[in-house]
C-alpha positions as CSV (number, residue, x, y, z in Angstrom):
1,M,-0.2,0.1,0.2
2,K,2.8,2.5,0.7
3,A,4.7,1.4,-2.3
4,L,1.4,2.9,-4.2
5,R,0.4,5.2,-2.4
6,I,4.1,7.0,-3.6
7,L,3.7,6.3,-7.1
8,L,0.6,7.9,-7.0
9,I,2.1,11.1,-4.9
10,E,4.7,11.3,-7.8
11,Q,2.0,11.2,-10.6
12,I,0.0,14.1,-8.9
13,L,3.6,16.1,-8.4
14,K,3.7,16.0,-12.2
15,F,0.7,17.6,-13.2
16,G,1.0,21.1,-10.6
17,P,2.2,22.4,-7.5
18,E,0.7,20.4,-4.1
19,T,0.5,20.8,-0.5
20,V,0.1,17.7,1.8
21,E,-3.6,18.6,2.5
22,S,-4.0,18.7,-1.2
23,I,-2.1,15.3,-1.8
24,S,-4.4,13.9,0.9
25,L,-7.7,15.1,-0.7
26,K,-6.7,13.5,-4.4
27,L,-5.7,10.0,-2.9
28,K,-9.1,9.9,-1.0
29,Q,-10.5,9.9,-4.2
30,K,-8.8,7.1,-5.3
31,G,-10.0,5.3,-2.3
32,I,-6.5,5.9,-0.5
33,Q,-7.2,7.0,3.2
34,C,-3.7,7.9,5.5
35,S,-2.9,10.7,7.9
36,Q,-1.5,14.0,6.4
37,R,1.6,12.8,8.7
38,S,2.3,9.7,6.3
39,I,1.7,12.2,3.3
40,Y,4.4,13.9,4.7
41,R,6.7,11.1,5.3
42,D,6.1,9.7,1.9
43,L,7.2,12.8,0.0
44,L,10.3,13.1,2.3
45,L,11.9,9.4,0.9
46,L,10.4,10.5,-2.9
47,E,12.3,13.7,-2.6
48,E,15.6,11.9,-0.9
49,H,15.4,8.8,-3.4
50,F,13.8,10.1,-6.8
51,K,16.4,10.5,-9.8
52,D,15.6,11.4,-13.4
53,P,18.1,12.6,-15.9
54,Q,15.4,15.2,-17.1
55,L,12.9,16.2,-13.9
56,E,13.9,17.5,-10.5
57,I,11.7,17.6,-7.6
58,R,11.1,21.2,-5.8
59,K,9.5,22.3,-2.5
60,S,8.7,25.7,-1.3
61,D,9.3,26.9,2.3
62,G,6.7,26.5,5.0
63,E,5.4,24.8,7.6
64,F,5.3,21.1,6.9
65,N,1.6,20.7,5.5
66,R,1.9,24.2,4.5
67,K,4.8,23.6,1.9
68,K,4.4,22.7,-2.2
69,W,6.0,20.1,-4.0
70,V,6.3,19.8,-7.5
71,I,8.2,17.4,-10.4
72,C,9.3,19.8,-12.9
73,K,11.7,19.9,-15.7
74,K,15.7,19.9,-15.1
75,D,17.3,23.3,-16.4
76,N,19.5,25.4,-15.5
77,S,18.5,28.6,-17.1
78,K,15.2,29.1,-14.9
79,I,14.6,31.3,-12.3
80,K,15.0,30.6,-9.2
81,D,15.4,33.6,-7.5
82,A,12.2,34.1,-4.7
83,D,12.0,38.4,-5.7
84,T,11.2,37.2,-9.1
85,Y,8.3,34.8,-8.3
86,I,6.9,37.0,-6.0
87,K,7.0,40.0,-8.3
88,A,5.2,38.2,-10.8
89,Y,2.8,37.3,-8.3
90,L,2.4,40.9,-7.4
91,L,1.7,42.0,-10.5
92,D,-1.2,39.6,-11.6
93,Q,-2.8,40.8,-8.3
94,F,-2.0,44.7,-9.1
95,T,-2.7,44.4,-12.4
96,P,-6.5,46.2,-13.4
97,Q,-8.9,43.8,-13.5
98,W,-9.4,44.9,-17.3
99,L,-6.1,44.3,-18.6
100,R,-5.8,40.7,-16.8
101,K,-8.7,39.3,-18.7
102,T,-7.2,40.6,-22.0
103,S,-3.7,39.8,-21.5
104,G,-3.9,36.7,-19.0
105,S,-1.9,36.0,-15.6
106,A,1.9,36.8,-15.8
107,M,2.5,33.3,-13.2
108,E,0.5,31.3,-15.9
109,I,2.9,32.9,-18.4
110,L,6.2,32.2,-16.3
111,H,5.0,28.6,-15.8
112,A,3.8,28.0,-19.8
113,H,7.5,29.4,-21.0
114,D,9.0,27.4,-17.8
115,F,10.3,30.5,-16.7
116,K,12.5,30.9,-19.8
117,I,12.6,34.1,-22.0
118,P,10.5,33.4,-25.3
119,S,12.2,32.0,-27.7
120,K,10.6,34.9,-30.0
121,S,13.2,38.4,-30.2
122,I,11.9,40.9,-27.5
123,G,13.9,43.2,-29.5
124,G,11.3,42.0,-33.0
125,I,8.5,42.7,-30.6
126,M,9.2,45.9,-29.6
127,S,10.3,47.1,-32.9
128,E,6.8,47.2,-33.9
129,I,5.5,49.2,-30.7
130,P,7.1,52.5,-30.0
131,P,9.0,52.9,-26.8
132,E,6.9,55.5,-25.1
133,A,3.4,54.2,-26.9
134,V,1.8,53.6,-23.5
135,L,2.4,55.7,-20.0
136,H,2.1,56.0,-16.6
137,S,0.7,58.8,-14.8
138,N,1.9,57.0,-11.4
139,W,-0.3,59.7,-9.5
140,C,-0.9,59.3,-6.1
141,E,1.5,55.4,-6.5
142,F,3.8,55.7,-4.0
143,H,7.6,55.3,-3.7
144,Y,8.4,52.1,-2.0
145,N,11.6,52.1,-0.1
146,D,13.8,48.9,0.3
147,N,12.1,47.8,2.5
148,T,8.7,47.0,1.0
149,I,9.5,43.8,-0.6
150,E,10.8,42.3,2.8
151,H,7.5,43.5,4.1
152,I,5.9,41.7,1.8
153,R,8.0,38.8,2.1
154,K,7.0,38.3,5.7
155,V,3.2,39.1,5.5
156,L,2.5,36.6,2.5
157,W,4.5,33.8,4.9
158,A,2.3,34.6,7.7
159,I,-0.6,34.4,5.6
160,S,0.5,30.8,3.9
161,N,1.2,29.7,6.9
162,K,-1.4,30.8,9.1
163,K,0.8,33.0,11.5
164,N,0.7,36.3,13.7
165,I,3.4,39.2,13.0
166,R,4.0,42.0,15.4
167,I,4.3,45.1,14.1
168,K,5.2,48.8,14.7
169,H,3.3,51.1,12.6
170,F,2.5,55.0,12.5
171,F,-1.5,55.5,13.6
172,H,-3.1,58.4,14.6
173,Q,-0.6,60.8,15.6
174,R,1.5,58.3,17.3
175,W,3.1,55.1,17.0
176,E,2.2,51.8,18.1
177,N,3.5,48.3,18.5
178,Q,0.8,45.2,17.8
179,Y,0.4,41.8,17.2
180,F,-2.0,41.3,14.6
181,K,-3.3,38.3,12.3
182,P,-3.1,38.8,8.8
183,Y,-5.8,37.9,6.3
184,R,-5.0,39.5,2.3
185,M,-3.1,41.8,1.3
186,I,-5.1,44.7,-0.7
187,Y,-4.4,47.1,-3.5
188,H,-6.0,50.1,-3.5
189,R,-5.4,53.7,-5.0
190,G,-1.8,53.1,-5.5
191,T,-1.0,51.7,-1.7
192,I,-0.5,48.4,-0.3
193,H,-2.6,47.4,2.8
194,I,-2.4,44.4,4.8
195,A,-6.3,43.6,6.2
196,G,-6.6,41.3,9.4
197,W,-7.5,41.4,13.2
198,I,-5.8,43.7,15.4
199,L,-5.0,40.7,18.9
200,E,-4.8,42.5,22.2
201,E,-4.3,41.0,25.4
202,K,-8.4,40.6,27.3
203,K,-9.8,42.3,23.9
204,K,-12.1,40.6,21.4
205,P,-9.8,40.7,17.9
206,L,-10.7,44.0,16.1
207,F,-10.8,43.6,12.4
208,S,-8.5,46.5,10.8
209,I,-6.6,47.5,7.7
210,R,-3.1,48.7,7.3
211,E,-1.1,50.5,5.0
212,L,2.2,48.9,4.4
213,E,4.0,52.2,4.0
214,A,2.6,53.3,7.4
215,I,4.4,50.2,9.2
216,E,8.0,50.5,10.1
217,T,9.0,47.1,11.1
218,I,7.6,43.7,10.5
219,E,8.0,40.4,13.0
220,L,7.1,36.8,12.4
221,S,5.7,35.1,15.3
222,N,5.5,32.0,16.3
223,E,2.6,32.2,18.9
224,R,-0.6,30.5,17.5
225,K,-3.1,32.7,19.2
226,K,-6.3,30.6,19.1
227,V,-8.8,33.9,17.8
228,A,-12.6,33.3,17.2
229,V,-12.3,35.1,13.7
230,S,-13.5,33.7,10.2
231,K,-12.8,34.4,6.8
232,K,-16.2,35.0,6.0
233,D,-16.3,38.2,8.9
234,A,-13.4,39.1,7.2
235,K,-15.2,39.6,3.7
236,L,-18.3,40.8,5.2
237,E,-16.4,43.7,7.1
238,V,-14.6,44.8,3.5
239,S,-17.5,44.4,1.7
240,K,-19.5,46.8,3.9
241,R,-16.9,49.5,3.7
242,F,-16.5,52.1,0.9
243,G,-13.3,51.5,-0.3
244,I,-11.1,49.9,2.8
245,H,-10.9,52.7,5.3
246,D,-11.5,51.5,9.0
247,S,-14.5,53.8,10.7
248,E,-16.2,53.4,14.2
249,E,-19.4,53.3,12.5
250,S,-20.8,50.0,12.4
251,K,-24.0,50.0,10.1
252,E,-23.9,50.3,6.6
253,V,-27.0,53.1,5.6
254,N,-28.5,53.6,2.3
255,I,-27.0,56.4,0.4
256,K,-28.2,58.3,-2.3
257,I,-26.4,60.9,-4.7
258,Q,-27.2,63.0,-7.3
259,M,-24.7,64.7,-10.3
260,S,-24.9,65.8,-13.4
261,E,-24.8,64.1,-17.1
262,G,-20.8,64.8,-17.1
263,P,-19.9,63.2,-13.7
264,Y,-22.7,60.2,-14.4
265,L,-20.8,59.2,-18.1
266,F,-17.5,59.1,-15.8
267,L,-18.7,57.9,-13.1
268,S,-21.0,54.9,-14.1
269,R,-18.4,53.3,-15.8
270,R,-16.0,52.0,-13.2
271,F,-16.4,50.3,-10.3
272,W,-17.0,52.3,-6.4
273,H,-18.8,49.6,-4.6
274,N,-20.5,46.4,-5.0
275,S,-24.2,47.5,-4.0
276,Q,-23.5,50.7,-6.8
277,K,-26.3,51.6,-8.7
278,F,-26.4,54.5,-11.4
279,Y,-29.9,55.3,-13.1
280,N,-31.7,58.4,-14.3
281,N,-35.4,59.7,-14.0
282,D,-37.4,61.5,-16.6
283,K,-36.6,64.7,-15.2
284,G,-32.8,63.9,-16.8
285,E,-31.9,64.4,-13.3
286,Y,-29.2,61.3,-12.7
287,F,-28.6,59.3,-9.4
288,M,-26.1,57.3,-7.6
289,E,-26.9,54.4,-5.1
290,L,-25.2,52.4,-2.7
291,K,-25.2,51.2,0.6
292,C,-22.2,51.5,2.8
293,V,-20.6,51.6,6.4
294,I,-20.1,55.6,6.4
295,N,-16.0,56.3,6.8
296,I,-13.7,59.1,6.2
297,E,-13.3,57.7,2.7
298,L,-16.5,58.4,1.5
299,I,-16.3,61.6,2.7
300,G,-13.3,62.6,1.0
301,W,-14.4,61.1,-2.1
302,L,-17.4,62.9,-1.8
303,F,-15.6,66.4,-1.8
304,S,-13.4,65.3,-4.7
305,W,-16.0,65.8,-6.8
306,L,-17.0,69.3,-5.5
307,E,-20.3,71.1,-6.4
308,H,-20.8,68.4,-9.1
309,V,-22.4,65.9,-7.0
310,K,-24.8,66.3,-4.4
311,V,-25.7,63.8,-1.2
312,V,-29.2,63.3,-0.9
313,S,-29.4,60.5,1.6
314,P,-28.9,60.0,4.6
315,V,-29.3,62.9,6.8
316,S,-26.2,62.0,9.0
317,L,-24.2,62.5,5.6
318,K,-25.6,65.4,4.4
319,K,-24.6,66.9,7.8
320,A,-21.3,65.7,8.0
321,M,-20.7,67.4,4.4
322,E,-22.7,70.5,5.3
323,D,-19.7,70.8,8.6
324,R,-16.4,70.4,6.8
325,A,-17.6,72.5,4.2
326,E,-18.1,75.1,6.8
327,F,-15.7,74.7,8.7
328,L,-13.3,75.0,5.2
329,L,-14.8,78.4,4.6
330,K,-13.5,79.5,7.7
331,M,-10.1,78.1,7.3
332,Y,-9.7,79.8,4.3
333,K,-12.0,83.4,5.2
334,K,-10.0,83.5,8.4
335,Q,-6.4,82.2,7.3
336,L,-6.4,79.4,9.6
337,P,-3.9,76.7,9.9
338,P,-4.9,73.2,8.4
339,V,-5.4,70.4,11.1
340,N,-3.7,67.2,12.0
341,P,-6.3,64.1,11.8
342,S,-7.1,63.0,15.4
343,N,-8.5,60.0,14.4
344,T,-9.9,59.3,11.3
345,N,-12.0,56.1,12.3
346,R,-14.4,58.3,13.1
347,P,-15.5,60.0,9.9
348,F,-18.1,62.8,11.4
349,L,-15.3,64.3,13.4
350,I,-13.6,67.0,12.2
351,G,-9.6,67.7,12.8
């Protein structure tokens, strides 16, 4: 039975990267029941004795049941640098949706070419395209420092291996040290963020999203604190927000915004929130409706449209817009200095 199991594992690994858990599921489909520890030992045995002139076994770093194994072609020209793999992964995640759909996955392209440069001459391809045919405005893009990739590595490791991290980050005008259980990395408005739960002693885990560049240090933790959190809760938290900003407001509200035709044409062709709905009536009026939690990102986004959009409801959001408009008028009329945000989680608080 053990020899048969190892032979089956070898065949499974030739079709792509697998974890102990995914191999276990595939073996069960073939009627073979065994523990994940047995599969792990089988993999180590296969790795030790595998001999093939053209193939080799590769494995990724990680916990025993989080590692990935694959059987692939030997090729000295393969790109083995982890940074290249991570950057290709990030390219997929951070590429605009419309471009992903039309160009495909960078990771798939790397695998398809076995991590080699395609045989067709790059010079030949590029000679047909002017070097500056496509430009990026780089508007709102951060200037990432040398620590960025290292921070990304640690966060991806922690997510993959279900580990906690300890972060030192700038939050509400002060530096804080906190334990954090990362759930996902989110690319939003030119910036990388980490979504997860803040873990504090004797307090309920608080779902929060932190900007990567506001984090000075990230330390991996071996502590696996048992916390009552779920992916379902996290998805709900993210879907309730306008953008990704945290808010002390927890209740979703129905929001109605009126606009003229020009902004309507621009706004209605873009994604802002999964609940958005655009329509116009027989009076020639244009509207956007959505349901979400009010946060400072929503208020800032509305102000970015100046007099071209107007909040119809709810009253609380209309009042927040009025209060801020009055404060801005006073600031400019009386030549007052700008104010530091004291707590941006409280969207109705000015300063």
